[in-house]
VOGU-3710 file (C-alpha; in Angstrom, 3 decimals, decimal comma):
1> mfylnygemd> 135,709/90,596/81,533  135,453/88,981/84,933  134,320/90,785/88,021  134,311/89,498/91,585  132,685/91,026/94,605  132,996/88,643/97,499  131,523/89,083/100,931  128,765/91,652/100,818  127,312/91,357/97,325  126,706/87,961/95,837
11> vaashpnknt> 123,437/86,864/94,273  120,359/88,837/93,283  116,660/88,085/92,969  114,364/90,617/91,344  110,725/90,849/92,274  108,585/89,889/89,283  106,280/92,830/89,810  108,956/95,467/90,407  111,605/95,064/87,741  110,168/92,896/84,981
21> etklksvasv> 107,530/93,756/82,462  104,898/91,102/81,932  104,730/90,147/78,296  101,433/88,508/77,288  100,792/87,186/73,771  98,231/89,055/71,654  95,556/87,190/69,787  96,470/87,113/66,107  92,803/87,294/65,035  89,587/87,684/67,006
31> acslcyrkkr> 86,208/86,023/67,185  83,204/87,937/65,959  81,355/89,980/68,537  78,335/87,647/68,697  80,368/84,448/69,150  82,548/86,173/71,697  79,560/87,381/73,714  77,930/83,921/73,621  81,285/82,257/74,428  81,248/79,830/71,533
41> kcdrklpscg> 83,852/78,782/68,971  84,139/81,084/65,948  85,918/80,192/62,686  86,660/83,939/62,083  85,703/83,810/58,391  84,730/86,926/56,433  82,276/88,362/55,762  80,470/86,072/58,198  81,485/83,133/60,350  79,970/79,698/59,943
51> rngniciydd> 77,607/80,165/62,906  75,852/83,355/61,717  73,814/83,984/58,599  74,364/87,717/58,592  77,540/89,714/58,141  79,554/89,522/61,371  81,038/92,423/63,250  84,736/92,039/64,065  86,478/94,239/66,603  90,061/95,189/65,591
61> spherpglmp> 91,343/94,844/69,177  91,713/91,566/71,097  88,603/90,707/73,076  90,466/89,378/76,055  93,964/88,701/77,346  94,250/85,303/79,018  93,196/85,757/82,627  92,932/89,540/82,460  89,950/91,598/81,322  90,905/94,632/79,208
71> iggllnglag> 90,323/98,183/80,399  89,320/99,187/76,860  85,715/98,407/76,081  84,705/98,706/79,734  81,540/100,706/79,041  80,557/98,420/76,158  80,948/95,415/78,427  78,791/96,994/81,095  76,132/97,862/78,550  76,001/94,233/77,440
81> aggldalitt> 74,607/91,316/79,377  76,276/90,630/82,692  77,518/94,128/83,596  80,346/94,013/86,176  80,030/90,227/86,423  81,053/90,057/82,758  84,157/92,158/83,401  85,517/90,416/86,490  85,940/87,135/84,705  86,341/83,742/86,339
91> qtlqnmapsp> 89,134/82,898/83,891  91,931/83,943/86,248  90,223/82,129/89,099  89,964/78,982/86,989  93,670/79,206/86,103  94,625/78,936/89,791  95,744/75,537/91,009  93,661/75,542/94,217  89,880/75,406/94,169  87,880/78,274/95,747
101> leivknyart> 87,286/76,215/98,881  91,027/75,454/99,115  91,739/79,186/98,838  89,459/79,814/101,811  91,046/76,985/103,786  94,604/78,198/103,137  93,612/81,781/103,916  92,146/80,710/107,259  95,428/78,980/108,109  97,690/81,903/107,202
111> vkrwlpiikl> 96,562/85,502/106,666  93,359/85,268/108,723  95,368/84,567/111,875  96,741/88,091/111,909  94,186/89,878/109,725  90,658/88,411/110,253  88,797/90,921/108,077  86,614/88,351/106,260  83,747/86,393/107,769  84,624/83,098/106,129
121> srltdqleaa> 81,341/81,392/107,026  79,491/83,855/104,775  81,908/83,122/101,943  81,865/79,340/102,301  78,046/79,353/102,311  78,106/80,993/98,871  80,735/78,570/97,566  78,919/75,481/98,820  75,636/76,674/97,332  77,287/77,245/93,956
131> hwdksitlqa> 78,985/73,836/94,183  75,777/71,899/94,733  73,482/74,011/92,569  75,074/74,670/89,172  72,426/77,278/88,352  73,872/79,574/91,033  76,631/81,863/89,716  79,145/83,575/91,976  78,871/87,347/91,973  81,702/89,475/90,612
141> ntiallmsmq> 82,636/90,853/94,028  82,921/87,318/95,450  85,191/86,240/92,594  87,314/89,366/93,083  87,609/88,641/96,806  88,763/85,062/96,178  91,440/86,327/93,786  92,618/88,876/96,357  92,779/86,211/99,070  94,910/84,035/96,807
151> lamqpsageg> 97,152/87,004/95,959  97,724/87,868/99,624  99,030/84,334/100,213  101,445/84,387/97,256  105,194/84,388/97,976  106,110/87,896/96,893  109,860/87,266/96,387  111,517/86,274/93,131  114,236/83,981/94,503  112,859/80,805/96,024
161> ntgnpgvqnr> 109,371/81,409/94,647  108,176/77,995/93,597  105,080/79,355/91,906  104,632/80,476/88,309  105,791/84,112/88,006  103,719/84,646/84,853  100,522/83,469/86,512  101,354/85,504/89,614  101,902/88,636/87,533  98,554/88,163/85,806
171> lyeqcqlnfa> 96,853/87,570/89,144  98,379/90,758/90,564  97,296/92,801/87,541  93,807/91,260/87,614  93,440/92,113/91,311  94,465/95,704/90,631  91,867/95,875/87,856  89,232/94,230/90,042  89,780/96,776/92,797  89,418/99,653/90,312
181> llqafkqsal> 86,181/98,174/88,956  84,743/97,563/92,407  85,527/101,140/93,395  83,578/102,386/90,391  80,559/100,097/90,546  80,433/98,333/93,939  81,861/100,898/96,310  79,490/100,086/99,154  80,213/96,337/99,035  82,262/94,872/101,868
191> etrqcgilla> 84,341/92,996/99,289  85,577/96,277/97,788  87,199/97,265/101,080  88,489/93,741/101,697  90,070/93,562/98,221  91,807/96,887/98,852  93,270/95,686/102,153  94,481/92,385/100,700  96,010/94,121/97,672  97,899/96,436/100,058
201> vyqlgaglis> 99,075/93,393/102,055  100,594/91,872/98,930  102,217/95,151/97,884  103,714/95,733/101,331  104,986/92,164/101,489  106,552/92,591/98,052  108,410/95,705/99,155  106,189/98,016/97,055  105,663/100,267/100,050  104,576/103,425/98,233
211> dayvtlstta> 102,066/101,403/96,176  100,717/99,828/99,357  100,336/103,262/100,923  98,345/104,558/97,930  96,130/101,452/97,854  95,419/101,628/101,572  94,726/105,377/101,370  92,109/104,667/98,704  90,624/101,875/100,800  90,518/104,106/103,879
221> givrvnqlal> 88,575/106,701/101,882  85,998/104,067/100,908  85,791/102,924/104,531  85,131/106,464/105,733  82,319/106,904/103,215  80,599/103,600/103,949  81,655/102,678/107,484  79,188/102,547/110,337  80,197/104,055/113,660  82,432/101,867/115,797
231> ypldgykend> 80,754/103,051/118,971  78,362/102,724/120,714  77,405/99,083/120,307  73,672/99,649/120,621  71,708/98,461/117,600  74,437/95,952/116,773  73,674/93,934/113,607  75,185/90,714/112,313  76,867/92,285/109,249  78,195/95,189/111,300
241> neakriwwgv> 80,825/92,897/112,820  82,577/92,234/109,504  82,558/95,931/108,631  84,172/96,734/111,977  86,878/94,161/111,404  87,597/95,910/108,104  87,972/99,256/109,905  90,433/97,730/112,346  92,227/95,946/109,495  92,913/99,276/107,775
251> flldrliaqs> 93,985/100,714/111,133  96,466/97,858/111,696  97,925/97,868/108,181  98,269/101,651/108,279  100,628/101,384/111,267  102,601/98,562/109,631  103,191/100,583/106,464  104,349/103,541/108,556  106,800/101,305/110,439  108,097/99,621/107,286
261> nwnrdyypli> 109,884/102,610/105,768  113,592/101,750/105,998  114,670/105,419/106,010  112,787/105,925/109,282  110,848/108,770/107,693  107,360/107,596/108,549  104,550/107,805/106,057  101,767/110,020/107,474  99,177/107,934/109,289  95,996/107,455/107,298
271> meppawsavl> 93,582/106,353/110,026  93,146/108,477/113,118  93,001/106,450/116,349  89,507/106,063/117,823  88,602/108,711/120,352  86,854/106,277/122,677  89,009/104,258/125,037  86,230/101,707/125,427  86,475/100,804/121,742  90,177/99,952/121,781
281> pnedssnkia> 90,916/96,600/123,432  93,358/96,622/126,304  94,507/94,222/128,967  92,082/95,723/131,491  88,921/95,721/129,383  89,309/93,252/126,517  85,560/92,541/126,537  84,826/96,084/125,334  86,244/95,586/121,852  83,772/96,319/119,085
291> iriqdidahe> 84,446/92,878/117,583  82,482/90,343/119,556  84,401/87,362/120,902  81,731/84,866/119,863  81,850/85,946/116,242  85,293/84,496/115,660  87,335/81,842/117,410  88,286/83,106/120,838  92,007/82,432/120,316  92,116/84,304/117,031
301> cdyfcrelqa> 90,073/87,203/118,360  92,374/87,550/121,357  95,336/87,501/118,974  93,769/90,208/116,801  92,929/92,257/119,884  96,565/92,192/120,973  97,661/93,235/117,488  95,348/96,229/117,664  96,763/97,183/121,039  100,245/97,020/119,535
311> ayiagqviey> 99,125/99,037/116,494  97,539/101,677/118,731  100,697/102,269/120,741  102,797/102,056/117,544  100,836/105,009/116,230  101,473/106,894/119,471  105,231/106,289/119,167  105,193/107,423/115,528  103,395/110,634/116,453  105,667/111,167/119,464
321> nrdyneekhv> 108,839/110,912/117,387  107,385/113,278/114,803  106,036/115,684/117,434  109,285/115,681/119,375  111,203/116,626/116,273  108,717/119,461/115,834  109,028/120,338/119,531  105,434/119,397/120,276  105,552/117,371/123,462  102,116/115,769/123,266
331> lgwnelttrl> 102,880/112,463/124,992  105,330/111,641/127,727  108,390/109,514/127,022  108,067/107,756/130,384  104,418/106,935/129,735  105,166/105,423/126,327  108,065/103,414/127,718  105,873/102,037/130,512  103,055/101,088/128,138  105,408/99,346/125,720
341> trllntlfaq> 107,035/97,365/128,518  103,696/96,365/130,051  102,227/95,224/126,753  105,358/93,285/125,799  105,357/91,487/129,163  101,696/90,578/128,659  102,350/89,230/125,181  105,337/87,183/126,340  103,259/85,662/129,122  100,526/84,634/126,666
351> apgswrtscg> 102,614/83,493/123,685  104,608/80,237/123,931  108,283/80,633/123,080  108,043/78,728/119,788  105,149/80,908/118,602  106,695/84,295/119,384  108,233/84,481/115,911  104,765/84,372/114,322  103,238/86,886/116,731  102,748/90,144/114,863
361> aiamviistl> 101,832/91,981/118,065  105,217/91,197/119,652  106,989/92,288/116,475  105,142/95,625/116,364  105,985/96,356/120,004  109,653/95,528/119,336  109,685/97,929/116,381  108,041/100,686/118,443  110,444/100,192/121,351  113,504/100,371/119,104
371> dlhlssletr> 112,155/103,439/117,277  111,387/105,283/120,502  114,767/104,708/122,102  116,843/105,161/118,971  115,105/108,495/118,427  116,157/109,526/121,937  119,782/108,581/121,258  119,886/110,427/117,928  118,245/113,632/119,184  120,257/114,049/122,382
381> egrasqqlqs> 119,727/117,769/122,708  117,166/118,470/125,417  117,150/114,883/126,674  117,881/114,203/130,317  120,984/112,089/130,952  118,831/109,552/132,801  116,562/109,250/129,751  119,540/108,752/127,447  120,915/106,045/129,717  117,511/104,344/129,855
391> saeasastvr> 117,196/104,479/126,054  120,643/102,947/125,568  119,830/100,114/127,979  116,325/99,553/126,580  117,496/99,398/122,955  120,263/96,936/123,878  117,795/94,813/125,857  115,268/94,807/122,999  117,950/93,807/120,483  118,943/90,883/122,732
401> mnteivansl> 115,287/89,888/123,145  114,539/89,797/119,420  117,856/88,095/118,694  116,931/85,313/121,118  113,481/84,926/119,510  114,927/84,788/116,007  117,854/82,525/116,936  115,466/79,992/118,509  113,281/80,096/115,403  116,263/79,517/113,112
411> adndqairel> 117,369/76,582/115,269  113,870/75,026/115,334  113,449/75,390/111,564  109,710/74,739/111,950  108,151/74,940/108,478  104,644/75,557/109,844  105,743/78,543/111,909  107,884/79,837/109,032  104,790/79,996/106,817  103,011/82,058/109,481
421> lpiagviany> 105,748/84,707/109,704  103,837/88,018/109,604  105,065/91,089/107,751  105,632/92,724/111,137  108,229/90,060/111,924  110,214/90,978/108,795  110,094/94,668/109,720  111,162/93,916/113,317  114,180/91,905/112,164  115,241/94,636/109,789
431> rtaqvicrra> 114,757/97,344/112,408  116,884/95,333/114,849  119,709/95,135/112,298  119,264/98,827/111,550  119,507/99,760/115,228  122,659/97,660/115,685  124,318/99,472/112,773  123,130/102,875/113,936  124,334/102,340/117,503  127,719/101,285/116,151
441> elsqsltted> 127,890/104,502/114,145  126,905/106,640/117,141  129,292/104,970/119,566  131,994/104,092/117,005  131,955/100,598/118,505  130,607/97,196/117,485  130,720/94,536/120,172  131,035/90,826/119,486  127,483/90,385/120,805  126,123/92,959/118,353
451> rlalitmtka> 128,081/91,427/115,489  126,511/88,012/116,188  123,073/89,621/116,507  123,527/91,296/113,139  124,462/87,960/111,560  121,340/86,389/113,107  119,061/89,121/111,728  120,639/88,795/108,288  120,047/85,023/108,266  116,436/85,556/109,338
461> leraklrwgl> 115,844/88,053/106,536  117,471/85,730/104,009  115,028/82,999/105,030  112,071/85,389/105,136  112,663/86,594/101,584  111,370/83,232/100,329  107,958/84,438/101,572  108,176/88,224/101,595  109,958/90,304/98,953  110,177/93,097/101,536
471> adtylhhisg> 112,925/91,094/103,272  114,905/91,040/100,028  114,627/94,827/99,813  115,839/95,156/103,396  118,800/92,858/102,757  119,906/94,999/99,865  119,665/98,114/102,023  121,778/96,533/104,778  124,518/95,364/102,393  124,371/98,211/99,874
481> gnvgqailda> 126,775/101,120/99,467  130,149/99,305/99,348  132,924/99,747/96,811  131,958/96,530/94,995  128,503/97,913/94,244  130,022/101,199/93,045  132,365/99,339/90,687  129,555/97,178/89,331  127,400/100,251/88,677  130,286/101,938/86,830
491> llasptkfni> 131,041/98,855/84,707  127,399/98,566/83,657  127,240/102,285/82,804  130,536/102,309/80,889  130,364/102,866/77,097  132,831/99,973/76,750  129,894/97,585/77,353  131,669/95,026/79,546  130,472/91,445/79,875  130,577/90,794/83,612
501> tllvraests> 130,782/87,521/85,510  130,149/87,481/89,249  131,799/84,689/91,179  129,978/83,898/94,427  130,149/81,336/97,174  127,912/78,297/96,737  126,207/78,916/100,085  125,655/82,636/99,527  122,121/84,075/99,564  123,049/87,756/99,349
511> tipqasnsai> 121,493/89,952/96,680  122,587/92,011/93,678  119,895/94,352/92,349  121,291/94,248/88,786  121,376/90,432/88,558  118,692/90,448/85,856  120,904/92,610/83,590  121,811/90,716/80,425  125,454/91,845/80,753  125,827/89,928/84,039
521> kilkgdlksh> 126,482/86,223/84,469  126,552/84,651/87,942  128,606/81,573/88,827  128,226/79,939/92,236  130,703/77,442/93,602  133,483/76,623/96,036  136,004/79,473/95,939  138,656/77,128/97,314  138,157/74,613/94,514  140,935/74,767/91,923
531> aflqssltgq> 138,717/73,157/89,285  135,880/75,662/89,839  138,210/78,654/89,740  140,038/77,390/86,663  136,823/76,854/84,687  135,367/80,171/85,855  138,431/82,293/85,089  139,402/80,761/81,763  138,629/83,161/78,939  138,267/86,199/81,204
541> dalvlalnst> 140,219/89,390/80,502  140,351/90,868/83,985  139,749/90,058/87,653  138,522/92,799/90,001  138,625/92,046/93,716  136,478/93,917/96,240  137,087/91,965/99,439  136,821/92,754/103,106  140,072/93,912/104,717  140,587/90,806/106,828
551> ppsfelqntl> 143,401/88,192/106,804  141,128/85,438/105,369  140,098/87,789/102,558  143,701/88,527/101,625  144,453/84,785/101,646  141,531/84,353/99,264  142,912/87,173/97,090  146,191/85,273/96,775  144,350/82,083/95,826  142,248/83,844/93,201
561> sdaaakagvk> 145,250/85,700/91,809  147,164/82,428/91,385  144,208/80,849/89,587  143,724/83,943/87,393  147,346/83,938/86,253  147,194/80,228/85,399  143,968/80,823/83,443  145,594/83,571/81,397  143,730/86,550/82,881  145,409/89,716/81,594
571> riipsdfgsd> 144,701/92,219/84,393  144,116/91,870/88,150  142,878/94,770/90,298  143,464/93,920/93,964  141,312/94,998/96,875  143,240/98,125/97,893  140,910/101,124/97,466  142,021/103,209/100,428  145,025/104,801/102,089  148,523/104,926/100,574
581> vtnpaiveav> 149,962/101,634/101,830  153,202/102,319/99,957  153,929/104,919/102,651  155,797/103,110/105,485  154,573/105,669/108,040  150,943/104,865/107,199  151,499/101,111/107,535  153,278/101,604/110,856  150,341/103,694/112,129  147,765/101,134/110,923
591> ppyqakldat> 149,294/97,646/111,413  146,402/95,788/109,643  147,506/97,526/106,425  150,556/95,267/106,332  148,363/92,366/105,142  147,042/94,530/102,316  150,567/95,525/101,312  151,766/91,919/101,445  148,891/90,797/99,195  149,890/93,341/96,544
601> kyletiaaen> 153,538/92,309/96,834  152,407/88,735/96,188  150,786/90,019/92,993  154,131/91,446/91,936  155,617/87,946/92,238  152,780/86,436/90,188  153,199/89,050/87,462  156,964/88,436/87,332  156,373/84,704/86,842  153,501/85,198/84,388
611> patswtavin> 154,338/88,082/82,014  150,912/87,898/80,335  149,278/88,930/83,617  149,597/92,414/85,097  148,069/94,208/88,071  146,843/97,718/88,934  146,139/98,891/92,489  144,006/101,969/93,221  144,807/104,441/96,026  141,926/106,848/96,643
621> gpfydwclkr> 141,949/107,701/100,361  138,792/107,173/102,459  135,417/107,177/100,704  134,118/110,667/101,361  130,380/109,982/101,009  130,433/106,621/102,805  132,420/107,959/105,765  130,451/111,196/106,179  127,152/109,295/106,286  128,533/107,127/109,106
631> nlygfnpktr> 129,984/110,019/111,141  133,484/108,577/110,704  134,954/112,032/110,146  133,769/113,022/113,623  130,655/114,981/112,583  126,980/114,229/113,259  124,747/116,793/111,491  121,605/115,448/113,191  122,828/115,948/116,745  125,035/118,939/115,842
641> tavlyddgva> 128,054/117,343/117,512  131,660/117,355/116,329  134,942/115,840/117,494  138,060/117,588/116,184  141,360/115,701/116,324  144,537/117,755/116,722  142,413/120,878/116,085  141,177/119,500/112,742  144,014/120,968/110,663  145,584/117,811/109,161
651> rfdttnlhtv> 144,842/117,517/105,435  144,053/114,275/103,619  142,881/113,075/100,223  139,450/111,515/99,836  137,182/110,313/96,992  133,496/109,444/96,584  132,549/105,799/96,015  131,033/106,321/92,570  134,188/108,138/91,429  136,311/105,141/92,459
661> gkavaeilsv> 133,989/102,885/90,468  134,367/105,055/87,359  138,162/105,028/87,717  138,208/101,221/87,783  136,012/101,087/84,671  138,408/103,494/82,942  141,445/101,374/83,867  139,798/98,317/82,335  138,859/100,228/79,181  142,504/100,478/78,133
671> snkfqneyvy> 144,795/97,468/77,889  148,247/99,040/77,605  148,263/101,481/80,537  148,738/101,283/84,302  150,426/97,867/84,174  152,049/96,645/87,406  151,710/99,930/89,241  149,691/101,880/91,775  147,395/104,629/90,484  146,480/107,602/92,658
681> iseftvsqnd> 143,188/109,486/92,456  141,786/112,206/94,700  138,505/114,085/94,416  139,083/116,319/97,465  142,094/117,365/99,543  140,598/118,620/102,793  140,943/118,869/106,553  138,347/118,296/109,266  137,922/122,061/109,461  137,123/122,202/105,737
691> ifdallrvts> 134,435/119,547/106,173  133,096/121,357/109,250  132,840/124,628/107,329  130,954/122,868/104,540  128,555/121,333/107,052  127,933/124,721/108,656  126,991/126,155/105,268  124,763/123,197/104,415  122,928/123,305/107,766  122,869/127,135/107,958
701> tkredwtveh> 124,448/127,038/111,408  127,453/128,480/113,224  130,113/126,698/115,249  128,479/128,052/118,377  125,381/125,996/117,513  127,367/122,747/117,680  128,789/120,834/120,622  132,490/120,541/119,770  134,899/118,181/121,538  138,675/118,362/121,039
711> rtaksmklqg> 140,773/115,196/121,137  144,177/114,061/119,958  144,839/111,643/117,131  147,051/109,681/119,502  144,146/109,070/121,899  142,079/107,774/118,982  144,859/105,348/118,043  145,094/104,040/121,615  141,322/103,616/121,643  141,517/101,566/118,456
721> ldklkkqdft> 144,277/99,300/119,774  142,269/98,732/122,962  139,187/97,756/120,927  141,173/95,266/118,867  142,473/93,616/122,050  138,825/93,096/123,041  138,041/91,685/119,566  136,021/94,769/118,668  137,009/95,103/115,017  135,713/98,663/114,671
731> gvydlifaai> 139,060/99,492/116,265  140,503/99,314/112,744  138,488/102,428/111,853  139,959/104,245/114,840  143,478/103,401/113,656  142,726/104,481/110,076  141,227/107,826/111,047  143,840/108,477/113,696  146,393/108,253/110,867  144,249/110,454/108,628
741> hqrglgsdfs> 143,950/113,154/111,285  147,623/113,047/112,310  149,480/115,903/110,724  152,591/115,118/108,643  151,931/111,382/108,330  151,251/111,526/104,594  147,488/110,981/104,257  147,524/113,912/101,828  149,342/111,767/99,263  148,596/114,267/96,502
751> airkldndll> 151,342/116,451/98,013  154,024/113,868/97,218  152,486/111,601/94,517  151,558/112,393/90,956  147,803/111,996/90,620  146,309/110,036/87,718  143,097/112,080/87,778  143,439/113,389/84,205  144,095/109,955/82,711  141,152/108,388/84,562
761> gvvkgdifea> 138,655/111,206/84,117  138,608/112,194/87,793  137,832/115,882/88,378  138,572/117,724/91,592  135,203/118,382/93,207  133,583/121,126/95,264  133,484/120,019/98,914  130,398/122,123/99,672  128,348/120,692/96,790  129,399/117,140/97,632
771> tqkivesm> 128,594/117,625/101,323  125,203/119,116/100,523  124,193/116,082/98,424  125,336/113,680/101,121  123,544/115,467/103,970  120,334/115,654/101,932  120,479/111,889/101,410  121,043/111,103/105,098
//
């Protein structure tokens, strides 16, 4: 079995802490309890070892996993000599390549620049004392903090991670254990709070957002119990400064986690903003921050102050968007817009162009600006036309601004700055891509400028995933949901148990979540190389193509089909998956379909010349779930707006993505059926009015509650042709749906074609149930 998905889905990298279970070797036999406690070699002889005169006591369970103290036996360990210091072992710390002082140095160069929650001078004093005086032993909380600092600096992505995944897994597990132990026995220690923050940083960077939220919530609870008041500053003590940095660190990370959720459903904020304006730094009174300038380098303190300003207003935007949806107008839109603009101008004036990529404050303001204005565009009801116009302009301007920042960074390719990329920068790049896609869905238009911006953001995320696994998660979300993914899911779930090979471009860095599956093999190479294609396709039973509907993709399909036939591949499934291109009226209405039809005709020629090779093309109509989520049927459930074409009465056949995937898997499960022919499947035969009625039931509304616009299918076709002249390729969608909504054109192919539903296990579905599931997932 050979499977190809070219274009959107190529190569996958799984995060070592998300999808793989760490397997550590058990000790076959254990040392006696006395030798183990005294840390000396034991020959494990019965009834007593060679070091003891009396009968030894042997514990049936392993005393210790390499680098990770066991949870079992916790109370016994505490009762013995050493207490918590005996549980938080130095073994994991000793297994790290860098020395403790190198950990501090690297931390100061990276994480400390945007999260200065540790007073490093206090830590280095302890390390230097222990270095020169061997009788001094580091305390357990210091060892735990060093491990957490090292963890926070670890590349959290699987692909491109040059470290040792096994060691990194053990370090992550040890840090989780350390934090639990510190909570239980050292709750008042500063290191307990610092370990919690750094653990949450790693989890957020790895894309484990819900885990990060839980960890930070726990840390915030400890902070509330032990934290001194931020204000007033009277009675200020030396150690108070570090505790206040911790409070602000939780405050900052709380806002980042809320912004990171890719579904735009914010996590509830954990830390309430301070009630005293004098405590929060701002451009008018930066000297009033509760963190004294002289306690940390002035440059770094100013940087942290700006981050806190950005985090403060980010929280206000989050609450505004939530309050507006709940019709609680607490803050003014104009006021928020003004504050965001003023702060961004200040940051741009202070940050050199080459350093803007590594400025977390700029990234947070960009995220907040995009969220505020996109929320205005999506919830149009009750918004003034001037506000809507301002939001459209501001979102476009912010996208251009971030695109320029990112494009300059990609061109510079500065390794030092790349290492300093904050998590906020990853979130900002993803949010920019998200806004571009969402604006295209709302306006049914994608300009050349936006297309280039989207490519730039994708490249930035591909580079960022070498440092942050969160970028890998975002990339999957951007590229997910296509027919290739649906087919792959169905092939993996099929009882036939296919062996699947994915052929990808040599330069591709896209992701496939299931790449770690043992049934999948990935081959990377030049898709134009005859030798590569010949070696890759030889021995394969079938070739499935899921290409973009562009002329270069159809040329590639011809090349691959030629190579497959020469290699003896038995079945080829071309990249049709859509409207009935065998209907001349459909092809005339959508001229780009001619290339798709020609590609399949070329397959007919190949099959005639190579009798051992056959083809099967699938006609399924538009993807119901994919199109409804993107408002391509003319309905937006969020804004309660609808556009009906020719009164919405034209009927057409449509099928969900996962159903198409299952049909392909069924075709490949039998070798003697569907040879050299089109197969037709349809899950629903509906009109726009049918979909509208289903939406009304799902949303418990009436037509009078919606803003309904009436247009003609002809006007939609003219709009699509005009877009194509301007090189706006979303015009193809206009042509496709103009044909779908034009009565009598033949988009309801089930009226004239015999469906293959029964043979392929496709069941006619309930439009209301399907619509309900889709709306709930939006």
